[in-house]
C-alpha positions as CSV (number, residue, x, y, z in Angstrom):
1,X,-4.7,-16.3,-9.1
2,X,-1.2,-16.3,-10.4
3,X,1.6,-18.1,-8.7
4,X,3.2,-14.9,-7.2
5,X,-0.1,-14.0,-5.6
6,X,-0.5,-17.4,-4.1
7,X,3.0,-17.4,-2.6
8,X,2.6,-13.9,-1.4
9,X,-0.7,-14.7,0.3
10,X,0.6,-17.9,1.8
11,X,3.8,-16.2,3.1
12,X,1.9,-13.4,4.8
13,X,-0.5,-15.9,6.3
14,X,2.6,-17.5,7.9
15,X,3.9,-14.1,9.0
16,X,0.6,-12.7,10.3
17,X,0.7,-13.9,13.9
18,X,3.1,-11.5,15.7
19,X,4.0,-9.7,12.4
20,X,4.3,-6.4,14.2
21,X,6.9,-7.9,16.6
22,X,9.2,-8.1,13.6
23,X,9.6,-4.3,13.9
24,X,10.1,-3.7,17.6
25,X,11.7,-0.3,17.2
26,X,9.5,1.0,14.5
27,X,8.2,4.5,14.8
28,X,6.3,6.6,12.2
29,X,8.8,8.8,10.4
30,X,7.6,12.4,10.6
31,X,8.2,13.0,6.9
32,X,6.0,10.0,6.1
33,X,3.4,11.2,8.6
34,X,3.3,14.6,6.8
35,X,2.7,12.8,3.6
36,X,-0.2,10.8,5.0
37,X,-1.7,14.1,6.3
38,X,-1.3,15.7,2.9
39,X,-3.0,12.6,1.3
40,X,-5.9,13.0,3.7
41,X,-6.3,16.7,2.9
42,X,-6.3,16.0,-0.8
43,X,-8.9,13.3,-0.4
44,X,-11.2,15.8,1.4
45,X,-10.5,18.5,-1.2
46,X,-11.6,16.0,-3.9
47,X,-14.9,15.5,-2.2
48,X,-14.1,12.7,0.2
49,X,-15.5,9.2,-0.1
50,X,-14.3,5.8,0.9
51,X,-10.5,5.3,1.2
52,X,-9.0,1.9,0.6
53,X,-5.7,0.9,2.4
54,X,-4.6,-1.7,-0.1
55,X,-2.2,-4.2,1.4
56,X,-3.2,-3.1,4.8
57,X,-1.4,-5.9,6.8
58,X,-2.5,-5.6,10.4
59,X,-4.2,-2.3,9.8
60,X,-1.9,0.3,11.5
61,X,-2.2,2.7,8.5
62,X,-6.0,2.1,8.2
63,X,-6.2,3.2,11.8
64,X,-4.0,6.3,11.2
65,X,-6.1,7.3,8.2
66,X,-9.3,6.9,10.3
67,X,-7.7,9.1,12.9
68,X,-7.2,11.7,10.2
69,X,-10.9,11.8,9.6
70,X,-11.1,9.6,6.5
71,X,-13.7,6.8,5.8
72,X,-10.9,4.3,5.6
73,X,-11.0,0.5,5.4
74,X,-8.4,-2.1,4.7
75,X,-7.8,-4.7,2.0
76,X,-5.2,-7.4,2.1
77,X,-4.5,-10.5,0.0
78,X,-3.7,-12.5,3.2
79,X,-6.7,-13.8,5.2
80,X,-4.3,-14.1,8.2
81,X,-3.4,-10.5,8.0
82,X,-7.1,-9.5,7.7
83,X,-7.9,-11.5,10.9
84,X,-5.1,-9.7,12.7
85,X,-6.4,-6.3,11.6
86,X,-9.9,-7.2,12.6
87,X,-8.7,-8.3,16.0
88,X,-6.7,-5.1,16.6
89,X,-9.2,-2.6,15.2
90,X,-12.7,-4.2,15.4
91,X,-14.4,-0.8,14.8
92,X,-12.8,-0.6,11.3
93,X,-13.6,-2.6,8.2
94,X,-11.2,-5.1,6.7
95,X,-11.6,-7.5,3.8
96,X,-9.6,-10.0,1.8
97,X,-8.9,-8.7,-1.7
98,X,-6.6,-8.6,-4.7
99,X,-5.2,-5.2,-5.7
100,X,-5.1,-6.3,-9.3
101,X,-8.8,-6.9,-9.3
102,X,-10.4,-4.7,-6.6
103,X,-14.0,-5.5,-5.5
104,X,-14.9,-1.9,-6.0
105,X,-17.3,-0.3,-8.6
106,X,-15.9,2.1,-11.1
107,X,-15.2,5.4,-9.4
108,X,-16.2,3.9,-6.0
109,X,-13.3,5.3,-4.0
110,X,-12.3,8.8,-2.9
111,X,-8.8,7.7,-2.1
112,X,-6.5,4.7,-2.3
113,X,-3.2,4.2,-0.5
114,X,-0.8,1.4,-1.1
115,X,2.0,1.7,1.4
116,X,4.8,-0.8,0.7
117,X,2.4,-3.2,-1.0
118,X,3.1,-2.6,-4.7
119,X,6.6,-3.9,-3.9
120,X,5.3,-7.5,-4.3
121,X,3.9,-6.9,-7.8
122,X,6.2,-7.8,-10.7
123,X,7.4,-4.7,-12.5
124,X,5.8,-5.7,-15.8
125,X,2.3,-5.7,-14.1
126,X,2.5,-2.2,-12.9
127,X,0.6,-0.7,-15.9
128,X,-2.3,-3.1,-15.2
129,X,-2.1,-2.3,-11.5
130,X,-2.2,1.4,-11.9
131,X,-5.0,1.1,-14.5
132,X,-7.0,-0.8,-11.8
133,X,-6.3,1.9,-9.3
134,X,-7.5,4.5,-11.8
135,X,-10.7,2.6,-12.5
136,X,-11.5,2.3,-8.8
137,X,-11.1,6.0,-8.0
138,X,-13.6,8.7,-8.7
139,X,-12.6,11.8,-10.7
140,X,-10.6,13.9,-8.3
141,X,-9.7,10.9,-6.2
142,X,-6.2,10.6,-4.8
143,X,-3.7,7.7,-4.8
144,X,-0.6,7.5,-2.7
145,X,2.1,4.9,-3.1
146,X,5.0,4.0,-0.8
147,X,8.1,1.9,-1.7
148,X,11.8,1.3,-1.3
149,X,13.9,2.9,-3.9
150,X,16.1,0.9,-6.2
151,X,16.3,-1.5,-9.1
152,X,16.6,-4.8,-7.4
153,X,14.4,-7.8,-7.2
154,X,14.9,-9.6,-3.9
155,X,13.8,-13.1,-3.1
156,X,13.5,-14.3,0.5
157,X,12.9,-17.8,1.8
158,X,13.0,-16.8,5.4
159,X,11.6,-13.8,7.3
160,X,11.2,-13.4,11.0
161,X,12.6,-16.9,11.5
162,X,9.8,-18.4,9.4
163,X,9.9,-20.0,6.0
164,X,8.4,-17.9,3.2
165,X,8.5,-17.5,-0.6
166,X,8.4,-13.8,-1.2
167,X,9.7,-11.4,-3.9
168,X,10.3,-7.7,-3.3
169,X,10.6,-5.3,-6.2
170,X,12.2,-2.0,-5.5
171,X,11.0,1.0,-7.5
172,X,12.4,4.2,-9.2
173,X,10.2,7.2,-8.4
174,X,10.6,8.5,-12.0
175,X,9.3,5.1,-13.3
176,X,6.3,5.2,-10.9
177,X,5.5,8.8,-12.0
178,X,5.6,7.9,-15.7
179,X,3.4,4.8,-15.3
180,X,0.9,6.7,-13.2
181,X,0.7,9.4,-15.8
182,X,0.2,6.8,-18.5
183,X,-2.6,5.4,-16.5
184,X,-4.4,8.8,-16.5
185,X,-3.2,10.3,-13.2
186,X,-1.7,13.7,-12.6
187,X,1.3,13.4,-10.2
188,X,1.0,16.0,-7.4
189,X,4.1,15.2,-5.3
190,X,7.0,12.9,-5.0
191,X,9.1,12.6,-1.8
192,X,12.4,10.8,-1.3
193,X,13.9,10.5,2.1
194,X,17.1,8.9,3.3
195,X,17.0,5.5,5.2
196,X,16.8,5.5,8.9
197,X,17.1,2.7,11.5
198,X,17.0,-0.7,9.9
199,X,16.1,0.7,6.4
200,X,18.6,-0.2,3.8
201,X,17.5,2.1,0.9
202,X,16.0,5.6,0.4
203,X,12.2,5.5,0.8
204,X,9.9,7.0,-1.8
205,X,6.2,8.2,-1.9
206,X,4.2,9.4,-4.8
207,X,0.9,11.2,-4.6
208,X,-1.3,11.5,-7.7
209,X,-4.9,12.4,-8.6
210,X,-7.3,11.1,-11.2
């Protein structure tokens, strides 16, 4: 495990207890919600199958996807986050895992969603990451990525009043589209919405299929 994965894992272990309390006024944006519904429809149209919520944190999106009728389970690098997810949603499956080396057979997934989790992967590792996503998805499988839009790398040593060691990498939708295409995906849709509430940048989502 590389250093950035160790520091990311350890930081989210620190943040896991009460993580949701860091976002007291958070509500699902209806534009984002429509995207998740479209993702679910595309997974079903592609024949269904297991759906991995990669970087699931405490499992809110895994639960949402389950409610949309998908066979969803969560994967997170942080054991602390996985414990929180298991406590909140004991009827769903959650496991510790590394998105750069998923414990999934070739073509084992019908869908994969990474909502604001690729933001901790260094930019130069994105080709490797998207190749891994492509490997894990079956033909016709769907991937959806969410991220903050920009060019900045941001380092934080404190979050929620706790000491962490985290890097955030903002993304350009056109870069994500190009890298997904190079990994063998067909991009189906890209959405950009303006920031709301405490968000500081526009928010982007890209949906693509294998």
